[in-house]
C-alpha positions in Angstrom: 98.8 61.7 106.4 99.7 65.6 105.8 98.6 67.4 102.5 98.1 71.0 101.7 94.5 71.2 102.4 94.8 69.1 105.9 98.3 70.0 107.5 99.6 68.1 110.2 99.1 70.5 113.0 102.1 71.0 115.5 101.4 71.8 119.1 99.3 75.0 119.4 102.1 77.4 120.1 103.9 76.3 116.9 103.2 77.2 113.6 103.9 74.7 110.5 104.8 76.3 107.2 101.9 74.6 105.6 99.5 76.4 108.2 100.8 79.8 107.5 100.7 79.1 103.8 97.3 78.3 103.8 96.4 81.1 106.3 97.9 84.0 104.0 97.5 82.8 100.5 94.4 82.0 98.3 95.4 78.2 98.6 93.6 78.0 101.9 89.8 77.4 102.6 89.2 80.7 104.3 91.1 83.9 103.3 92.6 85.9 106.1 91.6 89.1 107.0 93.4 92.5 107.5 92.7 95.0 110.2 93.9 96.6 113.3 94.8 95.7 116.5 92.4 97.8 118.9 92.9 96.4 122.2 95.1 94.1 124.2 94.3 92.5 127.4 97.0 89.5 128.1 96.4 87.0 125.6 93.0 88.3 124.3 93.1 91.0 121.4 90.3 92.9 120.0 90.6 93.2 116.1 88.8 95.8 114.1 88.5 94.4 110.5 88.7 96.9 107.5 85.2 95.1 106.4 83.8 97.1 109.7 83.1 93.8 111.8 85.1 93.1 115.1 86.3 90.1 117.0 88.1 89.1 120.0 91.0 86.6 119.5 93.2 84.9 121.7 97.0 84.4 121.2 99.1 82.0 122.4 102.5 83.9 123.2 101.3 86.8 124.7 104.5 88.2 126.3 106.2 87.6 122.6 103.4 89.8 121.1 103.7 92.5 123.7 107.5 92.6 122.9 106.6 92.9 119.3 104.1 95.9 119.9 107.1 97.7 121.5 109.0 97.9 118.5 109.1 101.1 116.6 108.8 99.6 113.0 105.1 98.4 113.4 103.1 98.9 110.6 100.0 101.2 111.4 96.6 101.8 110.3 94.8 105.0 111.9 97.4 104.6 114.6 96.7 101.1 115.4 99.1 98.1 114.5 98.3 96.3 111.3 97.4 92.5 111.4 96.4 89.7 109.1 94.1 87.3 110.7 93.3 83.9 110.0 90.9 82.1 112.6 90.3 79.2 110.5 94.2 78.2 110.4 94.7 80.0 113.8 97.3 82.5 112.5 97.8 86.2 113.3 100.4 88.1 111.3 101.4 91.5 112.8 102.7 93.8 110.1 106.2 95.5 110.7 108.4 97.4 108.1 107.0 100.4 106.2 105.1 103.0 108.7 102.0 102.9 106.6 100.4 99.7 105.1 101.1 99.1 101.1 98.4 99.9 98.7 98.3 96.4 98.1 99.4 93.6 100.5 101.5 90.9 98.7 102.4 87.8 101.0 105.6 86.0 100.2 106.2 82.3 100.8 109.6 83.1 102.5 109.8 82.2 105.8 112.0 82.7 109.2 111.6 79.8 111.5 112.7 79.3 115.3 112.4 75.8 117.2 110.7 74.5 114.1 108.0 77.3 114.0 107.2 80.0 111.5 108.1 83.4 113.4 108.1 85.6 110.5 106.7 85.8 106.7 109.5 87.7 104.9 108.1 90.7 102.7 107.5 89.9 99.2 109.2 93.4 98.3 110.9 96.4 99.6 107.6 98.5 100.1 105.7 95.2 101.8 105.8 94.6 105.5 107.1 91.6 107.4 104.6 89.5 109.2 105.6 88.2 112.6 103.2 85.2 113.0 101.8 84.2 116.1 99.5 81.2 116.8 95.7 81.7 118.1 93.8 79.7 120.3 90.3 80.8 119.7 88.2 83.6 118.7 84.8 85.2 119.7 82.8 87.2 117.0 
């Protein structure tokens, strides 16, 4: 049975709305960490978190990520794409919209779906980015 603390997990390439909600809000067990996407090698991504730590994560849809990174509206920190990462819930959010991150990131609970999977977290306000959501396979600190 599904509940907010133990959501039913869809196939790894699909993100359930409860999984995304728990990944990016204070309701989840582990918080999402903001960071910069500093390296991409196929499905493997190198993330430098704002707390100074780094991690290699593996994204399920590498081709979709590649297309998203080519967009001109990617939000950047020090020239690198801004990401929000929750390895516990296996969700990556790639920020798009304003060219620079807001002073305080506010995540809405408004989602865009495709094939029963959350593909975007819509912005909470005009100065907030859209988060393009991608499923993660694994991480290596």
